[in-house]
BAZA-729104 format. One record per atom (N, C-alpha, C): residue in one letter; x, y, z. Coordinates in steps of 0.02 Angstrom, whole numbers, plus 50000, padded with zeros to 5 digits. Layout:
BEGIN
AXYZ
...
REM end
This chain:
BEGIN
X549705441155334
X549175436255344
X548865434355277
X548725428055269
X548385425455210
X547705422855231
X547185425555200
X546495423855217
X546175419955160
X545825414755177
X545415411055129
X544685412555142
X544315414155090
X543595415555097
X543205410055059
X542815406355096
X542385401255066
X541715404355049
X541645406454986
X541015409354962
X540665404454915
X540745398054929
X540475392954884
X539715393154880
X539395395654933
X538655395954933
X538395403054929
X538815407754907
X538605414654898
X538465415854824
X537835416954807
X537665417654736
X537205423554721
X536825425954771
X536345431354758
X536145434554823
X535735439754817
X535435442954876
X535935446754919
X535745447354984
X536145451055030
X536845448155040
X536895441555037
X537545438355045
X538035440454990
X537785440854929
X538205442954873
X538395450354880
X537915454554900
X538065461654909
X538605462554962
X538545458655016
X539045459155070
X539735457155044
X539765451855005
X540415449454980
X540725454654933
X540335457354888
X540595462354841
X540875468354879
X540505470754927
X540725476754964
X541285475055013
X541295469055039
X541845466955083
X542515467255047
X542545464354987
X543165464454948
X543355471554930
X542855475554914
X542975482554896
X543255486554955
X543065484655016
X543255488555075
X543915486455105
X544165480555088
X544795478255118
X545375482755098
X545765484655147
X546375488655137
X546965484655165
X547325481055121
X547845476455144
X548355479555190
X548575485655177
X549095488755219
X548835489955289
X548225492455294
X547935493955359
X547745487555396
X547465482855360
X547225476655390
X547765471255396
X548365472755374
X548935467955378
X548765461455342
X548525462155282
X548345456355241
X548805456055180
X549105450255170
X549555449355112
X549165446955051
X548745441955061
X548355439155006
X547685436955031
X547205436954986
X546545434154999
X546375429254943
X546245423054961
X546015418054913
X545255417454919
X544915418354864
X544185418354863
X543945412554820
X543605407654852
X543325402054816
X542575403154807
X542345402754745
X541625403554733
X541455401154663
X540815402154645
X540585400254579
X540865405154527
X540855402954465
X541105407154411
X540705413654406
X540035413154412
X539615419154406
X539745424154463
X539835421554523
X539975426054580
X540655429454572
X541155425754551
X541825428554545
X541845434054492
X541435433354441
X541425438554388
X541155445154414
X540775445054469
X540495451154497
X540965454554547
X541515451254564
X541985453754613
X542545457654578
X542685463654603
X543215467754573
X543885464254577
X544295465054526
X544975462454527
X545405466854572
X545815463654613
X546285467154656
X546965463554651
X547525467254658
X548175463954652
X548305458754705
X547985459354762
X548085454754818
X547555449254821
X547065449554775
X546505444754776
X546605439354723
X546585433154745
X546635427454699
X545955424054697
X545615424554640
X544965421354631
X545075414154609
X544735409554642
X544825402454628
X544135399254614
X544085396254556
X543475392654539
X543635385354529
X543175381154550
X543235373954542
X542605371654505
X542685366854462
X542105364454423
X541545361954468
X541725359554528
X541215357354575
X540765363054598
X541055368954601
X540695374754628
X540185377354578
X540255375654515
X539785378054464
X539195373354455
X539165368054495
X538615363254491
X538095364554545
X537715359454562
X537165360354609
X537415360754681
X536935361754727
X537095362754798
X537455356754828
X537275350754805
X537605344654831
X538345344654813
X538495346454752
X539195346654731
X539585351954769
X539265357654782
X539605362954820
X539725360654892
X539255357054919
X539325354454987
X539895349454991
X539935344954942
X540475340054941
X541145343354932
X541175348554891
X541805352254882
X542025355154949
X541555357754986
X541725360955050
X542025355755098
X541745349755098
X541975344655144
X542615341255121
X542705340555055
X543255336555029
X543855340655005
X543735346854983
X544275350354949
X544455357154979
X544005360355015
X544125367155039
X544765367655080
X544825363555131
X545395364255177
X546045361555146
X545985356855102
X546575354655065
X546845360355024
X546405363954989
X546615369754949
X546885375354993
X546555376555049
X546765381955094
X547465380655123
X547595374355140
X548265372655166
X548795373155112
X548625371455051
X549115371854996
X549355378954983
X548935383954996
X549125390954984
X549295394455050
X549375390555104
X549605393055169
X549145398255201
X548495397055197
X548025401455229
X548115401255306
X548055407055337
X548095407355410
X547405406555442
X546885408255405
X546205407755431
X545725407055372
X545165403655383
X544645402955333
X544015406555358
X543745410755316
X543135414455333
X542575412055289
X542005410455320
X541415408055283
X540845412955293
X540735417755247
X540175422455255
X539495419255247
X539475413255217
X538835409855209
X538625405955270
X539075405255319
X538895402155382
X538915394555383
X539105391355327
X539125384055324
X539825381855307
X540135378355354
X540815375955341
X540955369955386
X541545367355381
X541765361955425
X542405364155460
X542515361655519
X543105363355557
X543615357855549
X544195359755521
X544725354755513
X545355357155548
X545875358655510
X546515360155542
X546725367455534
X546235371855523
X546375379055518
X545855382855560
X546045388655586
X545545392855619
X544985394755571
X544365394655595
X543785395855553
X543355401255585
X543145406155544
X542675411255565
X542075410955519
X541475410955548
X540865410555507
X540435416555523
X539995418255476
X539515423655485
X538805420855479
X538365422955523
X537665421055520
X537285426455481
X537035424655422
X536665429455381
X535945427455367
X535795421055375
X535125418555358
X534785415955421
X534265419355442
X533925417455505
X533325412855493
X533105412255431
X532515408255417
X532575400955441
X533155397655435
X533205390755460
X533095390255535
X533165395755572
X533125395455645
X532475398255673
X532015400255629
X531365402755652
X530815398555621
X530635393355657
X530165388355631
X529475391355617
X529265396255658
X528605399155648
X528545402455579
X529105404955553
X529105408055486
X529235402855432
X529685398255446
X529855393155396
X529255388755379
X528835387255428
X528275382655415
X527755385755368
X527805392255356
X527345395455308
X527465393055237
X528045390055225
X528185387255158
X527855380455149
X527575377555204
X527265371055199
X527775365655186
X527525359755166
X527975354255148
X528235355555078
X528845358055073
X529105360155009
X529855359155007
X530135359954947
X530865359554939
X531215364854982
X530915370854984
X531215376255024
X531255374355098
X530715371355124
X530715369355194
X531245364155207
X531295359155165
X531795353855173
X532505356755169
X532605361355121
X533255364555113
X533445368455175
X532965372255202
X533105376255262
X533235371955323
X532895366355328
X533015361855384
X533715358755380
X533925357055320
X534605354455311
X535115359955328
X534965366055307
X535415371655321
X535445372955397
X534885372055430
X534885372755503
X535365367855536
X535365361655513
X535805356555540
X536535358255526
X536675360155463
X537365361555443
X537635367755479
X537235373055482
X537485379155513
X537535378355589
X537105374555618
X537145373355691
X537825370255707
X538025365355668
X538685362255679
X539245367055665
X539155371155613
X539675376155595
X539785381055652
X539235383655680
X539285388555734
X539595385455797
X539425379155810
X539685375755868
X540435374355862
X540665372955801
X541355370855791
X541825376455771
X541555382255754
X541975387755730
X542385390755787
X542915394355768
X543325397955817
X543035404855831
X542655407455783
X542345413955791
X541705414255751
X541195417655778
X540555418355744
X540365425755742
X540215428255683
X539995435155674
X539245435255667
X538915439055710
X538205440255704
X538085447355682
X537515448455650
X537355455155624
X536955459355672
X536575456055717
X536165459555766
X536145455555831
X535975458955885
X535865455455948
X535285450555942
X534765452655906
X534185448355898
X534385441755865
X534785442155812
X534995436055776
X535405431455820
X535855434255860
X536265430155904
X535835426355953
X535345429755983
X534905426456031
X534465421155998
X534215422755938
X533775418055902
X534155411655884
X534775412355862
X535175406455844
X535335402355906
X535545405655960
X535735401956020
X535135398856054
X534535401456043
X533935398156069
X533835391356038
X534085390455977
X534015384155941
X534635379755951
X535225382855943
X535855379055944
X536105377756014
X535915382056061
X536215381756127
X536795386656130
X537125387056187
X537675391656196
X538245390256147
X538485395356113
X539045394656066
X539685396656102
X540145391956108
X540755393056147
X541255397556111
X541205397956046
X541685401856007
X541645409256024
X542165412956007
X542135420256014
X541575422955970
X541175427355999
X540605430155962
X540665437755960
X540465440655904
X540475447855897
X539895449855852
X539625455755865
X539075458455824
X539365463955780
X539345462855715
X539595467755667
X539045468855614
X538665474155618
X538135475255569
X538415476555499
X538005475355450
X538175477255382
X538225484855376
X538615487155328
X538605494155309
X538285494855240
X538235500855216
X537915502155151
X538385506455109
X538425504955045
X538845508754999
X538615516054996
X539085520554988
X538935527654989
X538515529954930
X538455525754879
X538045527654821
X537305528354840
X537105525554897
X536415526054919
X536265532354959
X536775535854980
X536665541455026
X536295547254994
X535735549155024
X535355554955002
X535115558655065
X535175565155065
X534915569055121
X534155568555121
X533845567155178
X533115566555180
X532755572655151
X532235571255112
X531865576655081
X531325579455127
X531145585755116
X530595588655154
X529955585055135
X529515584055184
X528905580455173
X528335585255157
X527925583355108
X527355587455087
X526705584555114
X526215588755119
X525555586455140
X525275581755087
X524885576855110
X524575572155063
X524105575855016
X523865581855036
X523425585854994
X523775588354931
X524435588454931
X524815590754873
X524905585254821
X524665579254836
X524695573754789
X524025572754755
X524035569354699
X523415568254661
X523475561554624
X522935559654590
X522965553454551
X523475553754496
X523585559654469
X524095560454416
X524795561354446
X524825563154510
X525475563954544
X525405560854614
X525375554154617
X525225550754680
X525825550354727
X525675549054790
X526185547454840
X526415540354827
X527055539354815
X527295532954789
X527695529054842
X527435523054858
X527785518454903
X528195513454861
X528765511354889
X529165506054859
X529285500654911
X529235494454891
X529385488754934
X529855484154896
X530485483954917
X530995479854884
X531145473854927
X531025467954902
X531175461754938
X530965455854895
X531205450054912
X530985444054877
X530245442854891
X529885440254842
X529175438754852
X529135431954886
X529015432054951
X529045425954992
X528515426455047
X528315420755076
X527775420955126
X527915425655184
X528535425655210
X528685429655269
X528825437055253
X528805438755189
X528885445855170
X528205449455169
X527665445655169
X526995448455180
X526765453555128
X526955452555065
X526755457355013
X525995457555004
X525665451955011
X524935452055002
X524595456255056
X524835455855118
X524565460155171
X524645467455154
X525235469155129
X525385476155112
X524935478455055
X524865474355004
X524445476154947
X523725477454969
X523455473255013
X522775474255037
X522715480755077
X523225482355117
X523215488455156
X523215494555111
X523635494555060
X523665500255014
X523015500854975
X522715495154957
X522085495254921
X521535498554963
X521515497055028
X521015500055072
X521095507555076
X521725509755079
X521865516955083
X521675520255016
X521855516954962
X521685519654896
X520925520054886
X520565515254914
X519835515154909
X519525521254943
X519905524254990
X519665530155025
X519855536554988
X520035535654923
X520195541354878
X520835545054899
X521285541554934
X521935544354950
X522415542354894
X522735547054860
X523125545454800
X523815542454815
X523845535954823
X524475532554835
X524555526854785
X525175525054772
X525335519154731
X525865515054767
X525935508954746
X526425504354776
X526755500254721
X527415499954721
X527795495754674
X528215490754713
X528135484354695
X528545479054723
X529135477654676
X529735476654704
X530315474554666
X530625468454701
X530915463954663
X531295458554693
X531185451854659
X531625447054674
X531545440154648
X530945436954682
X530785430754664
X530165427954689
X530195420454696
X529775417954741
X529595410854743
X528965410254699
X528965405554653
X528435405054604
X527735404754634
X527645400654685
X526985399854715
X526745406354747
X527215410054779
X527025416254812
X526895421854762
X527285421954707
X527155426954655
X526475425754623
X526295419554613
X525645417954585
X525085420754629
X525145419754695
X524645422454742
X524615430054737
X525195433154734
X525215440454732
X524905443154668
X525075440154611
X524815442554548
X524065441554543
X523815436054570
X523085434954571
X522745440354612
X523045442154668
X522775447354711
X522795454154675
X523355455654643
X523425462154609
X522925462754552
X522785457254518
X522285457354464
X521605459254491
X521435457054552
X520795458854582
X520795466154605
X521345468154637
X521375474954665
X521425480354611
X521725478654554
X521845483554501
X521315483454447
X520705481354463
X520185480754411
X520035487454377
X520005492754417
X519825499254389
X520425502654357
X520995502654391
X521605505454363
X522195502454402
X522765502754371
X523345499554401
X523715504354447
X523695502854512
X524045507054560
X524505502954606
X524475496354602
X524935491954637
X525255487354585
X525905487554580
X526245483954526
X526835479854552
X526955474354519
X527575470554530
X528025472054470
X528615474854484
X529045477254430
X529665472954419
X529675466954452
X530205462154438
X530845463354478
X531335459254463
X531985459754497
X532405464954461
X532815468454499
X533235473654470
X533925473454501
X534425475354462
X535115475254486
X535205480154544
X535615478154593
X535745482454650
X536075489054630
X536465488954577
X536805495154556
X536315500254529
X535715498154510
X535205502854486
X534765505554541
X534795502454600
X534335504254654
X534395511354680
X535005514154687
X535035521154713
X534625526054673
X534635525454607
X534235529954565
X533495528554570
X533315522254579
X532615520354585
X532315523154650
X532685522654705
X532435525254768
X532285532754764
X532655536354723
X532555543554716
X531865545354688
X531545540554654
X530915542054621
X530305540554666
X530435538454729
X529875536554773
X529845541254834
X529255541354866
X529135545654923
X529235542154989
X529155535654992
X529225531955054
X529345524555039
X529625521155088
X529785514055081
X529375510055131
X529215503855111
X528865499155155
X529315493055162
X529355490555224
X529705484255236
X529315480355288
X528945475355265
X528465471855308
X528665464655324
X529305463155318
X529545456355331
X529475454555404
X529355448155417
X529295445855486
X529855440955505
X530365440255463
X530935435955479
X531555438755444
X532005441655483
X532605444555455
X533195443755503
X533785444055476
X534405444255516
X534625451555523
X534835454555468
X534935461755462
X534805463455389
X534195465755373
X534015466755303
X534385472555271
X534805471055222
X535175476255186
X534695481055152
X534135478455127
X533645482655093
X533385488055139
X533275486355202
X533035491355250
X533575496755261
X534205494655264
X534745499555271
X534795503955210
X534675501155151
X534685505155090
X534135510455091
X533545508555115
X532995513455119
X533175518955168
X533495517255223
X533715522155272
X534215526955242
X534715524055207
X535235528155177
X534955532655122
X534415530355090
X534115534155035
X533675539855059
X533635540855124
X533275546655150
X532525546155147
X532255539955143
X531535539055138
X531225537755206
X530635540655219
X530235538355277
X530075530955266
X530065527055319
X529985519855312
X529405517455356
X528945513755326
X528435510155363
X528675502955369
X528775500755431
X529125494355440
X528765490055491
X528815483455483
X528555478955534
X528985479555597
X528705477255653
X529085477355715
X529315470455734
X529375466055686
X529585459255698
X530355458655696
X530605453255727
X531325451755722
X531765457455745
X532295458955707
X532785463955728
X532595471055707
X532015472055675
X531865478555647
X531875484355698
X531595483555758
X531655488955807
X532385490555825
X532785485255829
X533505486255844
X533855490055788
X533675488455726
X533995491655669
X533775498955662
X533125500255670
X532855506855657
X533005511755714
X533075509355774
X533245513855829
X532655518055850
X532805524155874
X532295528155906
X531925532655856
X531315530755841
X530825534855805
X531045537355737
X531485533655702
X531635535855634
X531165532555584
X530735528255608
X530225525155565
X529645522955608
X529115521255575
X528545518355612
X528635510855615
X528525508055674
X528535500855681
X527805498555682
X527625494555634
X526915493055622
X526765485755634
X526285484355678
X526035477555685
X525705475555619
X525895469855592
X525635467755527
X524875467255527
X524585465355582
X523855464255583
X523465470855582
X523775476355599
X523435482755595
X523795487355547
X524125484455498
X524535488255451
X524135493755417
X523525491955393
X523155496855353
X522945502955394
X522755501955457
X522545507555499
X523135512155514
X523685509255537
X524265513355555
X524565516655494
X524545513255437
X524835516055376
X524435522255355
X523785522055364
X523365527855348
X523555533855392
X523635532555457
X523835537855503
X524525540655483
X524955536155461
X525645537955446
X525705542855387
X525185543155345
X525225547555288
X525165554955307
X525015556255370
X525005563155394
X525695566355387
X525705572355360
X526345575655345
X526775576555408
X526485579055462
X526885580355522
X527185573855549
X526805568455544
X527055562055568
X527655559955527
X527625560855462
X528185558955419
X528795563255434
X528675569655449
X529235574055466
X529585571655529
X529195569055577
X529485566755640
X529905560555630
X529705556355582
X530045549855577
X530515549355518
X530575554655478
X531025554055421
X531735552955445
X532135550155404
X532805547955423
X533235553555450
X533575552355506
X534035557255534
X534735554255541
X534825548055524
X535475544855530
X535615540755468
X536245539955452
X536465535655398
X536995530855424
X537015525055396
X537565520455409
X538135522055362
X538745523555387
X539295524955342
X539495518755303
X539805519755245
X539905514255199
X540375508855223
X540085503055234
X540445496755241
X540955496555297
X540845500255351
X541305499555407
X541275492555435
X540685489255430
X540615482555456
X541065477655418
X541165478855354
X541555474155314
X542295474255331
X542525479555362
X543235479855381
X543335478055454
X542815475055484
X542885472555552
X542755477755605
X542465483355588
X542315488655636
X541565488955647
X541365490655707
X540645491555720
X540395497555681
X539785496855655
X539495502355616
X539365508255662
X539575514055640
X539455520155677
X538855523655647
X538545528155684
X537975531855660
X538185539055647
X538045541455587
X538205548255568
X537565552455568
X537545557555609
X536945561655615
X536955567155564
X536375568155531
X536285573555483
X535965579455519
X536305584955522
X536035590855554
X535665595055503
REM end
């Protein structure tokens, strides 16, 4: 079998991590694959490991803006795929056109389909972009031969907007690279922490309206005001307007001393070591498909304080984390700092590495 992968719109974030690990996980002999043709930008292709069966293809159109990439997809993708005798085209970005080859798409971005979250961006370029993406992906899902969803929640949310999708549908969650695996640590009483050795929270995600970093910062500030020694570090890329709001807030909260910090974007390959330096993770997003960052926190053995929005209850399962209503985040977070509570909810399961990328359902491995 010869597979073509249209990664023309995969450039960063969870989509890029999925693509890197997908190529790493493919086993041609087991999967009966002869060749894989991968079309993407020059920068993305440089991040993909070389394989004897992998042919990386770059086109000058793909290195330009989104309009050029869209035109390439409509005018050149299937012409190129037919020339190299592809049997199927896979689009992990979820945006493609149906022509004369079988097409499989993956739904990874739920923001275009959740208007209540998208409207938080106001009248902006991001809103217009997401609305266009909603139109393009709706047609892609309707016309595809197969659609891969990451969670039950995402499948229902998309079909609530698009209507029934006639194509074959399957739910295949993301997996996580084994470099993140850490056995959960024993939890200590909050009394064993101090201002010089505080309890350290980490929140990794893009700085965006639906990620609710400002809510989290205010909650941590209230707890810190009660003389409980905690700190919080934000990591991730940002939307300029939202980062400005966050930094203005942090400047007010950190007047006496700095205990809530934004530490910028960091490479995914450095994240396993960074997680080891923290005591707990926070994930307060209210719009997700299947957040890889949440899975990384789980694999890293950290207790997790998480919102109960979107697919998060489905992802976290039974009592391995606290599901927190965003509006009462500060109260529940304070209760959560109790040692016994953390012991009850610390991670007891890990997602094995990248089983989803090889077309298998993710299994749960229990740590005894």
